[in-house]
C-alpha positions as CSV (number, residue, x, y, z in Angstrom):
1,X,40.3,283.8,173.3
2,X,42.6,281.0,174.5
3,X,45.5,282.3,172.3
4,X,45.1,286.0,172.6
5,X,48.1,286.4,175.0
6,X,50.4,284.5,172.7
7,X,49.2,286.5,169.7
8,X,49.6,289.8,171.6
9,X,53.1,289.2,172.9
10,X,54.9,291.5,170.4
11,X,52.5,294.4,171.2
12,X,53.1,293.9,174.9
13,X,56.8,293.9,174.4
14,X,56.6,297.3,172.5
15,X,54.3,298.7,175.2
16,X,56.8,297.7,178.0
17,X,59.6,299.6,176.1
18,X,57.4,302.6,175.5
19,X,56.4,303.0,179.2
20,X,59.8,301.7,180.5
21,X,58.1,299.1,182.7
22,X,59.2,295.5,182.2
23,X,56.5,294.4,184.6
24,X,53.5,295.8,182.5
25,X,50.9,293.1,181.9
26,X,48.3,292.4,179.2
27,X,45.3,294.7,179.2
28,X,42.3,295.6,176.9
29,X,44.3,298.3,175.1
30,X,47.0,295.7,174.2
31,X,44.4,293.2,172.9
32,X,42.7,296.0,170.9
33,X,45.9,297.1,169.3
34,X,46.5,293.5,168.3
35,X,43.1,293.2,166.8
36,X,43.6,296.4,164.9
37,X,46.8,295.1,163.3
38,X,45.2,291.8,162.5
39,X,42.2,293.5,160.9
40,X,44.4,295.6,158.7
41,X,46.1,292.5,157.3
42,X,42.7,290.7,156.8
43,X,41.3,293.7,155.0
44,X,44.3,293.7,152.7
45,X,44.1,290.0,152.0
46,X,40.3,289.4,151.9
47,X,38.7,292.8,151.8
48,X,36.4,292.1,154.8
49,X,36.6,293.1,158.4
50,X,37.1,290.6,161.2
51,X,33.4,290.8,162.2
52,X,32.3,289.3,158.9
53,X,34.2,286.1,159.8
54,X,32.6,285.9,163.3
55,X,35.8,287.1,165.0
56,X,36.2,289.7,167.7
57,X,36.3,293.2,166.1
58,X,38.7,295.9,167.3
59,X,37.5,299.2,168.8
60,X,38.9,301.8,166.4
61,X,38.1,305.5,166.7
62,X,38.0,307.7,163.7
63,X,41.0,309.6,165.1
64,X,43.1,306.4,165.3
65,X,42.3,305.5,161.6
66,X,43.1,309.0,160.5
67,X,46.4,309.0,162.4
68,X,47.5,305.8,160.7
69,X,46.5,307.1,157.2
70,X,48.5,310.3,157.9
71,X,51.4,308.4,159.3
72,X,51.8,306.4,156.1
73,X,52.1,309.6,154.0
74,X,54.1,311.9,156.3
75,X,56.6,309.6,158.2
76,X,59.7,310.6,156.3
77,X,63.1,312.0,157.3
78,X,62.8,315.6,156.0
79,X,66.4,316.4,156.3
80,X,67.4,313.3,154.4
81,X,64.8,314.0,151.7
82,X,66.0,317.6,151.3
83,X,69.5,316.4,150.8
84,X,68.4,313.7,148.4
85,X,66.4,316.2,146.3
86,X,69.4,318.6,146.2
87,X,71.8,315.9,145.0
88,X,69.3,314.6,142.4
89,X,68.7,318.0,140.9
90,X,72.4,318.3,140.1
91,X,72.2,315.2,137.9
92,X,69.2,316.3,135.7
93,X,69.5,316.5,132.0
94,X,68.0,319.6,130.3
95,X,64.8,317.8,129.3
96,X,64.4,316.3,132.8
97,X,64.9,319.7,134.4
98,X,62.2,321.2,132.2
99,X,59.7,318.5,133.3
100,X,60.7,319.0,137.0
101,X,60.5,322.8,136.9
102,X,57.1,322.7,135.0
103,X,55.5,320.4,137.5
104,X,56.8,322.3,140.5
105,X,55.5,325.5,139.0
106,X,52.1,323.8,138.6
107,X,52.3,322.9,142.2
108,X,53.1,326.4,143.4
109,X,50.4,327.9,141.2
110,X,47.7,325.5,142.4
111,X,44.3,326.9,141.8
112,X,45.6,329.7,139.6
113,X,46.3,327.7,136.5
114,X,43.7,326.5,134.0
115,X,45.4,323.1,133.7
116,X,46.5,321.1,136.7
117,X,47.4,317.8,134.9
118,X,50.6,316.8,133.1
119,X,51.5,313.7,131.1
120,X,55.2,312.8,130.9
121,X,55.8,310.8,127.7
122,X,59.0,308.8,128.6
123,X,60.2,305.8,126.6
124,X,62.2,303.2,128.6
125,X,65.6,304.4,129.8
126,X,65.0,308.1,129.6
127,X,65.1,308.6,133.4
128,X,61.4,308.8,134.2
129,X,61.6,307.0,137.6
130,X,64.5,309.3,138.5
131,X,62.4,312.4,137.8
132,X,59.4,311.0,139.7
133,X,61.5,310.2,142.8
134,X,63.0,313.6,142.7
135,X,59.6,315.2,142.7
136,X,58.4,313.0,145.5
137,X,61.5,313.8,147.6
138,X,61.2,317.6,147.0
139,X,57.5,317.8,147.8
140,X,57.7,315.6,150.9
141,X,60.7,317.6,152.1
142,X,58.4,320.6,152.1
143,X,56.1,318.8,154.7
144,X,53.5,318.2,152.0
145,X,51.6,315.1,151.1
146,X,52.1,313.5,147.7
147,X,50.4,310.3,146.7
148,X,52.7,308.1,144.7
149,X,50.9,305.5,142.6
150,X,51.3,303.2,139.7
151,X,49.1,300.8,137.7
152,X,51.2,297.7,138.5
153,X,52.6,296.7,141.8
154,X,56.1,296.2,140.5
155,X,56.2,299.8,139.1
156,X,54.9,301.1,142.5
157,X,57.8,299.5,144.3
158,X,60.2,301.6,142.3
159,X,58.6,304.8,143.7
160,X,59.4,305.9,147.3
161,X,56.2,305.2,149.3
162,X,54.5,303.9,146.1
163,X,51.3,301.9,146.1
164,X,49.1,300.7,143.3
165,X,46.5,303.1,141.9
166,X,43.6,300.8,142.7
167,X,44.8,300.2,146.3
168,X,45.4,304.0,147.0
169,X,42.1,305.2,145.7
170,X,39.9,302.1,146.3
171,X,39.1,301.9,142.6
172,X,36.6,299.2,141.7
173,X,38.0,296.6,139.3
174,X,35.0,296.8,137.0
175,X,34.7,300.5,136.4
176,X,34.6,299.8,132.6
177,X,31.2,298.2,133.2
178,X,29.7,301.1,135.1
179,X,28.0,304.2,133.6
180,X,29.3,306.7,136.3
181,X,31.9,304.8,138.3
182,X,33.2,306.3,141.6
183,X,35.8,305.0,144.1
184,X,34.9,303.3,147.4
185,X,35.9,306.3,149.6
186,X,33.4,307.9,151.9
187,X,33.6,311.6,152.6
188,X,34.2,311.2,156.3
189,X,36.8,308.5,156.1
190,X,40.4,308.8,157.1
191,X,41.6,308.5,153.5
192,X,39.2,311.3,152.5
193,X,40.9,313.6,155.0
194,X,44.3,312.7,153.7
195,X,43.1,313.5,150.1
196,X,41.9,316.9,151.2
197,X,45.4,317.7,152.4
198,X,47.2,316.2,149.4
199,X,49.3,318.6,147.4
200,X,50.1,316.3,144.4
201,X,49.3,313.0,142.8
202,X,51.7,310.9,140.7
203,X,50.5,308.0,138.5
204,X,53.2,305.8,136.8
205,X,52.4,303.4,133.9
206,X,49.3,305.5,133.3
207,X,48.6,304.3,129.7
208,X,47.9,300.8,131.0
209,X,44.9,301.8,133.1
210,X,41.4,301.9,131.6
211,X,40.2,305.5,131.3
212,X,37.1,304.8,133.3
213,X,39.4,304.3,136.4
214,X,40.7,307.9,136.0
215,X,37.2,309.2,135.5
216,X,36.1,307.4,138.7
217,X,39.0,309.0,140.6
218,X,38.2,312.4,139.1
219,X,34.5,312.2,140.3
220,X,35.6,311.0,143.7
221,X,38.2,313.7,144.2
222,X,35.9,316.5,143.1
223,X,33.3,315.2,145.6
224,X,35.7,314.9,148.5
225,X,37.5,318.2,147.9
226,X,34.5,320.2,146.8
227,X,36.6,321.5,143.9
228,X,35.0,321.0,140.5
229,X,38.2,321.3,138.6
230,X,39.7,318.0,137.1
231,X,41.1,315.7,139.8
232,X,39.6,318.0,142.5
233,X,42.1,320.7,141.6
234,X,45.1,318.5,142.8
235,X,48.1,318.8,140.5
236,X,48.5,315.4,138.9
237,X,51.4,313.9,137.0
238,X,50.6,311.0,134.7
239,X,53.7,309.1,133.4
240,X,54.2,306.4,130.8
241,X,54.7,305.5,127.2
242,X,51.8,305.0,124.8
243,X,54.0,302.8,122.7
244,X,53.7,300.2,125.4
245,X,50.8,297.9,126.2
246,X,47.4,299.7,126.4
247,X,44.5,298.7,128.8
248,X,43.5,295.1,128.6
249,X,40.0,294.7,127.2
250,X,38.8,291.1,127.2
251,X,37.7,290.0,123.8
252,X,37.9,293.6,122.7
253,X,38.5,294.8,119.2
254,X,41.1,297.3,118.2
255,X,38.6,300.1,118.5
256,X,37.6,298.9,122.0
257,X,41.2,298.9,123.1
258,X,42.0,302.4,121.7
259,X,38.7,303.7,123.2
260,X,39.8,302.5,126.7
261,X,43.0,304.7,126.5
262,X,43.5,307.7,128.7
263,X,43.7,309.8,125.6
264,X,40.1,309.1,124.8
265,X,38.9,310.4,128.3
266,X,37.3,313.8,128.7
267,X,40.3,314.5,131.1
268,X,42.9,314.4,128.3
269,X,42.0,317.9,127.0
270,X,43.1,319.3,130.3
271,X,46.5,317.6,130.2
272,X,49.8,319.3,129.3
273,X,52.2,316.9,127.6
274,X,56.0,316.9,128.3
275,X,58.5,314.5,126.8
276,X,61.8,312.9,127.8
277,X,63.9,312.0,124.8
278,X,67.5,311.4,125.9
279,X,68.1,307.7,126.6
280,X,70.0,307.7,129.8
281,X,71.1,304.0,129.4
282,X,72.8,305.0,126.2
283,X,73.9,308.3,127.6
284,X,75.9,306.8,130.5
285,X,76.8,303.5,128.9
286,X,80.3,302.6,127.6
287,X,78.5,300.4,125.0
288,X,78.9,302.3,121.6
289,X,76.0,300.3,120.2
290,X,73.6,301.6,122.9
291,X,72.5,304.8,121.0
292,X,71.7,302.8,117.9
293,X,69.8,300.2,120.0
294,X,67.7,303.1,121.6
295,X,66.8,304.5,118.2
296,X,65.9,301.0,116.9
297,X,63.5,300.5,119.8
298,X,61.7,303.8,119.1
299,X,61.5,303.0,115.4
300,X,59.8,299.7,116.3
301,X,57.6,301.3,119.0
302,X,56.4,304.0,116.6
303,X,55.5,301.3,114.0
304,X,58.1,302.8,111.5
305,X,60.1,299.6,111.0
306,X,59.7,298.0,107.6
307,X,57.0,295.3,107.4
308,X,58.0,292.1,105.5
309,X,54.5,290.5,105.3
310,X,51.0,291.6,106.0
311,X,49.6,292.8,108.3
312,X,52.4,293.6,110.7
313,X,55.2,291.0,110.6
314,X,58.8,292.3,110.7
315,X,62.2,290.6,110.3
316,X,64.1,290.9,113.5
317,X,67.3,292.9,112.8
318,X,70.6,291.6,114.0
319,X,71.3,294.9,115.8
320,X,68.2,294.2,118.1
321,X,69.5,291.1,119.9
322,X,70.8,287.6,119.5
323,X,68.4,285.1,118.0
324,X,68.4,281.5,119.3
325,X,67.1,278.3,117.6
326,X,65.0,276.6,120.3
327,X,63.7,276.9,123.9
328,X,66.7,275.0,125.4
329,X,69.2,277.4,123.9
330,X,67.1,280.3,125.2
331,X,67.1,278.9,128.8
332,X,70.9,278.2,128.6
333,X,71.6,281.8,127.4
334,X,69.5,283.4,130.1
335,X,70.2,280.9,132.9
336,X,73.7,279.5,132.2
337,X,75.1,277.0,134.7
338,X,71.9,277.1,136.7
339,X,73.2,274.6,139.2
340,X,75.9,277.0,140.5
341,X,74.8,280.5,139.5
342,X,71.3,279.8,140.8
343,X,72.6,279.9,144.4
344,X,73.0,283.7,144.0
345,X,69.7,285.7,144.6
346,X,71.2,288.8,142.9
347,X,72.0,286.8,139.8
348,X,68.5,285.4,139.6
349,X,66.9,288.9,140.2
350,X,68.6,290.4,137.2
351,X,67.3,288.0,134.5
352,X,64.0,286.6,133.2
353,X,62.4,285.0,130.2
354,X,59.2,286.6,129.0
355,X,56.5,285.4,126.6
356,X,53.1,286.6,125.3
357,X,51.0,283.7,126.7
358,X,50.6,282.4,130.3
359,X,50.6,278.8,129.0
360,X,54.1,279.3,127.6
361,X,55.2,281.0,130.8
362,X,53.9,278.1,132.9
363,X,55.7,275.6,130.7
364,X,59.0,277.5,131.0
365,X,58.7,277.9,134.8
366,X,58.0,274.2,135.3
367,X,60.9,273.2,133.0
368,X,63.5,275.5,134.7
369,X,62.3,274.5,138.2
370,X,63.0,270.9,137.3
371,X,66.6,271.9,136.5
372,X,67.0,274.2,139.6
373,X,69.1,272.6,142.4
374,X,67.4,271.5,145.7
375,X,64.5,269.5,147.0
376,X,61.0,270.2,145.9
377,X,58.3,270.9,148.4
378,X,54.7,270.6,147.1
379,X,51.8,272.7,148.3
380,X,48.2,271.9,147.2
381,X,45.4,274.4,147.4
382,X,42.0,273.9,148.9
383,X,39.4,274.9,146.3
384,X,35.7,275.3,146.9
385,X,32.7,276.9,145.2
386,X,31.6,280.1,147.0
387,X,28.0,279.1,146.5
388,X,27.2,275.9,148.4
389,X,24.4,275.1,146.0
390,X,26.8,275.1,143.1
391,X,29.3,272.8,144.7
392,X,27.5,269.7,143.4
393,X,27.8,271.0,139.8
394,X,31.5,271.9,140.2
395,X,33.4,269.1,141.9
396,X,36.7,269.8,143.7
397,X,38.6,267.9,141.0
398,X,37.3,270.3,138.4
399,X,38.2,273.4,140.4
400,X,41.7,272.0,141.0
401,X,42.2,271.8,137.2
402,X,41.5,275.5,136.6
403,X,44.5,277.7,135.8
404,X,43.4,281.4,135.9
405,X,45.5,284.4,135.2
406,X,46.6,286.2,138.4
407,X,45.9,283.1,140.6
408,X,48.4,280.6,142.0
409,X,48.2,277.1,140.7
410,X,46.5,274.2,142.6
411,X,49.8,272.4,142.8
412,X,52.6,274.8,143.8
413,X,56.1,273.3,143.6
414,X,58.8,275.3,145.3
415,X,62.5,275.0,146.2
416,X,64.7,277.0,148.6
417,X,66.4,279.7,146.5
418,X,63.8,279.7,143.7
419,X,62.5,283.1,142.5
420,X,58.8,283.8,143.1
421,X,56.4,286.6,142.3
422,X,53.8,287.8,144.8
423,X,50.3,287.9,143.4
424,X,48.5,290.0,146.0
425,X,49.4,293.3,147.8
426,X,49.9,291.9,151.3
427,X,51.9,294.7,152.9
428,X,52.1,297.7,150.7
429,X,54.3,299.4,149.8
430,X,56.9,296.7,150.8
431,X,55.1,293.8,149.0
432,X,52.7,294.5,146.2
433,X,51.2,292.5,143.3
434,X,54.3,291.8,141.2
435,X,57.0,292.0,143.8
436,X,59.8,289.5,143.1
437,X,61.3,287.5,145.9
438,X,63.6,284.5,146.6
439,X,62.5,281.7,148.8
440,X,64.6,281.3,151.9
441,X,62.5,278.8,154.0
442,X,59.6,276.5,153.3
443,X,57.3,275.9,156.3
444,X,54.0,274.0,156.3
445,X,51.8,277.1,156.7
446,X,54.0,280.0,155.8
447,X,56.7,280.8,153.2
448,X,59.7,282.9,154.2
449,X,61.3,284.9,151.4
450,X,63.6,287.8,150.7
451,X,62.6,290.7,148.4
452,X,65.0,290.7,145.4
453,X,64.2,294.0,143.7
454,X,63.1,297.6,144.5
455,X,63.7,299.9,147.5
456,X,63.0,297.1,150.0
457,X,65.5,294.7,148.4
458,X,67.0,292.3,151.0
459,X,64.1,292.6,153.5
460,X,62.5,289.4,154.8
461,X,58.7,288.8,154.2
462,X,56.4,286.0,155.6
463,X,53.7,284.8,153.2
464,X,50.7,282.9,154.6
465,X,48.1,281.0,152.7
466,X,45.1,283.3,151.9
467,X,41.7,282.8,150.3
468,X,41.8,284.0,146.7
469,X,38.7,284.6,144.5
470,X,39.2,285.4,140.8
471,X,38.2,289.1,140.5
472,X,37.5,289.3,136.7
473,X,37.1,285.8,135.6
474,X,34.8,284.7,132.7
475,X,33.7,281.6,134.6
476,X,30.0,281.3,135.1
477,X,30.5,280.8,138.8
478,X,32.7,281.9,141.6
479,X,35.2,279.8,143.5
480,X,37.7,280.3,146.3
481,X,41.3,279.0,146.3
482,X,43.2,278.8,149.6
483,X,46.8,278.9,148.6
484,X,50.0,280.9,149.0
485,X,49.6,284.0,146.8
486,X,52.8,283.4,144.7
487,X,54.0,282.0,141.4
488,X,57.4,280.8,140.3
489,X,59.0,283.5,138.1
490,X,61.9,282.3,136.2
491,X,59.6,283.4,133.4
492,X,56.7,285.8,133.3
493,X,54.2,287.2,130.8
494,X,55.1,290.3,128.7
495,X,52.3,292.2,130.4
496,X,53.7,291.4,133.8
497,X,57.2,292.5,132.8
498,X,56.1,296.0,131.8
499,X,57.8,298.5,134.2
500,X,60.7,296.2,135.0
501,X,64.3,296.4,133.9
502,X,66.6,293.4,133.7
503,X,70.3,292.9,132.9
504,X,69.7,289.8,130.8
505,X,66.3,289.0,129.1
506,X,65.1,286.2,127.0
507,X,62.0,286.6,124.7
508,X,60.1,283.5,123.7
509,X,58.0,284.4,120.6
510,X,57.0,280.9,119.7
511,X,53.5,282.4,120.2
512,X,52.8,285.6,118.3
513,X,52.5,289.0,120.0
514,X,48.9,289.9,119.6
515,X,48.3,293.4,121.0
516,X,49.6,297.0,120.7
517,X,53.0,297.5,122.1
518,X,53.6,293.9,123.1
519,X,56.7,293.3,121.0
520,X,58.1,296.8,121.9
521,X,57.7,296.1,125.6
522,X,59.4,292.6,125.3
523,X,62.6,294.0,123.6
524,X,62.9,297.1,125.8
525,X,63.3,295.4,129.2
526,X,67.1,295.7,128.9
527,X,69.4,298.5,127.9
528,X,71.7,296.4,125.7
529,X,71.3,294.3,122.6
530,X,74.1,292.1,123.9
531,X,71.9,291.0,126.7
532,X,68.7,290.4,124.7
533,X,68.1,286.8,123.4
534,X,65.1,286.2,121.1
535,X,63.5,282.9,120.1
536,X,61.3,283.6,117.1
537,X,60.2,281.3,114.2
538,X,62.0,282.4,111.0
539,X,63.5,285.2,113.0
540,X,60.3,287.2,112.5
541,X,57.7,288.6,114.8
542,X,54.4,290.5,114.7
543,X,54.9,294.2,115.7
544,X,51.3,295.3,116.5
545,X,51.1,299.1,116.6
546,X,47.9,301.2,116.6
547,X,49.0,304.6,115.1
548,X,45.8,306.2,116.4
549,X,46.8,305.4,120.0
550,X,50.1,307.4,119.5
551,X,48.6,310.5,118.0
């Protein structure tokens, strides 16, 4: 209680402006609003309310929570959106216009059509995000609610008002282990009321999500809306490309991975499929090789490129990109003259090296960070077993040595100006899991960074240390790591790169691609073969494609 006045100063300042009274003092309403804001942050970071940590809990009425949920979905400039939609419609290609008109017709005929779900099959560069944002702008300009979601955080940042699918619908992370999974939304909650008034749902990067997640959402929406049609009768647009990476199934066989696909769900028979075929990167580019590059990508993605050795190894054609001989050459091509060019956040934001394995990614990041100009500041995590009785079996030194996917390292070395990736959705939609930033200041207990991509590019974010518990680890115990939720991202995994576009991209294939669509995703992150650099032994790579997943 000793610091509540200091913590509440910003709220008091806003209150004085609202009531036009510079003499207004602290009161219980001010303190309660402060606690409400703090609890929202804590829920996002840790998933538990303040009361569970023995801290004062805010007094929040149902109407207040409902108002905040609604505000998130309806606070838009309608005039600006209407003008934006009008301008965007003029730029549509014929295939894009057909998709747009078909979904808007589905929206207008809500409840009258047998099918209320559409899948937009859109290879990279065909203008999928453009069409989605047009639909979002048009529906919202009509004073209607549309929930914009994506599987990955980085794909969500490309959508206006976008959030991750799991965050929006409170989808459990282990739906694939449940017989009849449902989402963690109660019928009388504020989110449930927003869903009842929702006119449309959009899901980007849909093929990456396990079908059980969509089935959980379907059951929940039917229960909340009282409508037994698929997705509670709400028109839903799934978007993506089944040539890309399918849902991750740990230790899964080919059959397990294909079975996890959306196409294997009972929902798929209710879906109308539309396609975008014109590659807009090639369409608007001055590069005469762009159309051939686009065709080559589709040939590889469809598994139609000639195989040189069993089971799926192909010789990388010269038209695909520029092959390099070793990792140093790859780094020099993607990050030339790092000492000088590295001072530009925009230059860093438009390039990356990607690789199939996290171990390769970590090695690349450490290597490039050593070459990056500036002084290193080291941050060490505080690791502990969540069960005090297991602490004796798992000493701190052992916990420190663990490197787990999706978790920051025990020792985090950072420099001012270095690129980082946020690993937790701290303030959606501004910062989500996968948002890339550039460090601007390094403090003891907080990192200051500038967002380097997406609609919030240029905005400053403050990143505190937060407790992180591996959500889907194969470890026989649970442990907690208190650390900044970030990783250095000169390099990233191929899975993490899906949904992102770069000007210059390097692909490190010293470890083989091992899953469906992985090679296709790695080479389609840029629109030009001139900006694609590939490190591959013998200039060959595995191109794993499951034809049954494309049918």
